[in-house]
C-alpha angles and dihedrals in degrees: 000000000000115000111204120202114223112220115212115213118220105240115247092232090058092051091050093047089051092051094046092051089050092049093048091050092047092050093045092049091044095229095151109105103239092217090052091049092049098046104035101029114020094040097028124029098016096063089052092048090046094050091049093055091041090059091052093042092054092053097051116077089209136052116271085230089068086058098047096043099061092038087052091049088049092049092049093052088048092052093046093049095044096032093230098159095159089059092050088052093049095049091045090051092047094054091047091052088047091050093048104042095034095052117333095079084075086078086073096059123115109272120271088240088060094046088052091043092233121173116272104223144110117270113240121232090242088059092053090050094049091048092048089054092049090050088053093051093046092050091050091049098044103041096077090048095048102040101065097061110028118193119249122223097263095046094048091048092052092050092045094055088047095049098043089049089055094045097047090046089055090050102041108009089235127130129166136151111278126173116291097201121094107203143183129228113233094196102042102033094085091057094047093048090053090047090055094246119137100186144014140178120240105220091186092061101019089239127149107220127195124182126234090253112081117098120237094265090051097051101081097056095038092050093045093051092054093043088053089060088053089056092055101268099135106167113089098221089050092049087054091052093050088048090051093049090046089053111033093040091050122108089226112092089208090060093044092050091051093053094047091046093054090047089051090057091061091059093089096187100035119145110238097186092099095045119112108262087239091058092048089052091051092051090047089049091055093049092046091047094052098041093048093067105022118109110207099219092047089049092053093046093049092046090050091050093048092046092052090045094053096046090051089054106056098279104115096183092054115191091003088071088083094069096046090082092078088068090046089050092055094046095047098042096098088063099045090108089067090068098053 
């Protein structure tokens, strides 16, 4: 009698789930050596991955998100109908691994402040006051120069790509072809608009996305922030810093105005009495635009999701990391001319 041994194959979904859990724990525990990430991934593998997706993104007239979203909904319906829970876990694990190893590992790079060799110190209250005063003067100076010829979306996007490329090259010495198309997501834009978000980066297609909401004087900063993500700047506060350097160090007053205007919005208790009436009107227009379409519960849910996401990816301050760029801006200001 012949006895045959039955070999049981380990399901692919189980393997993917195990790898995803290990990756999540490794990211949360921050076990990835930052110098290894910088040299082997961010300056090595990542530019190749980014260039590959850029080639695909430039060919497609729509965002890759608008491909994945309907497919994801269809898959969810199928799983619920067939009760294929293992399949759902496997697909979710696959997309997480795609996110992390395709872009998210950049969260574990050395900080931009380290790569720029900026001082590690606390910013004094007097420095904040001086910087706020300078922001006021710059806004009053730039508004009459920027207002007569506002940038359209296409022109702002082209300048944003060029300026961020220059800034990142100055920081890291890296330069590779990324997508030169700044798109919108038909399926997700309604959610983001109601969450009060103007832009996002699609890590599953390496695409910077900006909604149809921002006003012309907001576009340079918003677009530069998302393009910074496409160039491997994962941390939100650091993407803000790159966007600031791309705008205020530009020779275009419309870009400069956009950068200083965004900075001013982080001065929570700033006195607007000495601002040019046009600047005050622009700030009011931004608030009215956002509040007109924002839904409070959606905004809170989106904020909680983003906060949890950042904290799970080596950004301990979570959503507060957005505001850290004011201190970075003050410390880096003596070197802004390097980014012109």
